[in-house]
N, C-alpha and C positions, 0 to 999 in steps of 0.2 A: 504494500500500500504506500509506504514511504517513497519507494522508487517511482511508483506511478505518479505521485504528486510532484516529485522532482522533475520527472520528464515532462509532465504537463506544464509546470511552471517554466521550464526551459523553452518549450515550444511557444508558449504565450509570449515570453520575453523576445524570442526570435521574431515572431510575427510583429510585435510592437516595433522592434528595431528596424525591420525591413520597411514597415509602413512609414516610419519617421524618415528613413533615408530617401524613399520615393517622394515623400512630401517635400523634403528639403531640396531634392533635385528639381522638382517642379517649381518651387519658389525661386531657386537660383536661376533657372531658365527664364522664368517670367521676369525676374528683376533684370537679367542681362538684356532681354528684349526691351524692357522699359527704358533702361539706361541708353541703349542704342537709339531708341526713338526720341528720348529727351535730348540727347546730344545732337541729333540731326534736325529736330524740330523744337528748338529751345523756346521757352517763354520768358526767360530771364538771362541776361548777360551782364557782365561787369563784376564789381566787387560785391560778393554775396557772403563774405565772412561774417561770423557772429560778432566780431569786434567792431564792425562798422554799424553805427547807429544812424539810420536814415532820418531825415526830417519828418515831422508829422505831416499828415496829408494836407493840412491847412496851416499856412504861416502868414501872419498879418504883416506883410512887407508893404513898403510904400513905392518902391521902384521895382518893377518886374524885370526878370532876366530878359536880355535881348540877344537873339541868335546872331552871332557875328561870323560863323562858319557853318554852312549847311551842306551836308553830304547826302546826295540822293542814293537810294539803294539800287543795287543791280537787280534786274528782273531774273527770278529764279528759273534755271534751265528746266527743272522738273515740271514747271507750270506751262512751258511752251507748247507741249503736245495738245493740251486742252485749251490753250489760248486764254488762260484765266486772267481776269482783271479784278481789281478790288482794292481795299484799303486795310492797312494794319495800323491800329491806334496803340501808341506806346506811352507809358508813364516813365519819365526820366528824372533821375535825381541829379540836379545841377548843384555843384559845390560852390563854395566861396571863391574858388580859383577859376570858375567858369567851365569846368569840364563835366562831362556826364559820367558819373561814377557807377551808376547802375541803370539799366533799362528793363522794363517789363512790358510784355504784350498784354494789353487790356482787352482788346478785341481784334480779331483778324478774320478776313473773309476766306482765307486759306492758310493751312499750316505751312505751306511752301513760302509764304511771305514773311514768316516769323524771323528766321535767321538773317536774311538780307536787311530787314528793317532794323533789327537789333544792332547789327554790325555798323550800319550807317549812323544810327543814333549815337553810338559810343564815340563817333568821330566829330560830332557837333561841338562847337565852342560857343560860349555865351559871355556876355557881360553879366556878372552875377546880380542877383536880387539884393536889395538893400532895405534896411529898416529906415524909419523916418530920421533917425539920428546919424544915418550914413554908414552904419555898421553892416558889413556883408553877412548874408545868411544863406544857408543851404535850403533849397526848395525842390518840389516836384513840379515838372511841367509836362504837358501832354503834347505829343507830336503825332500828327497823322501822316502816314506814308502811302501814297497812291501808286498802284502798280498797273501799268498799261502795256499791252503788247504793241511793239513798234515794228 
């Protein structure tokens, strides 16, 4: 009887271990696929470290940031076959030095527009926003990028 219980326990343990291994394998395959998709169709680019504290969504500045260098996105090759056109709306963190530190896709008509819009946004330069006392302040700005087949 003792041997039967030991064998039964060993079999149950083996079934549990095999089940966990298969589940783990599925999870890692799914996460690898998700990572590849995220890398190819990102929704955020730039400084995303936990040490970076972005500004609040609303900052009461008196002088708004002014774009001094605008970079247009390249039309994505993946969208050429379908001749897709549309807009990607981005939310961009503009620092007190006038650079875009982080860009996020807020809405996009196609996932193919995400990466080119993000890459372009990170190249924009601004005159920074200012408080009424003249002190510079980090803010979020919205930038729409239009994609047209040429």
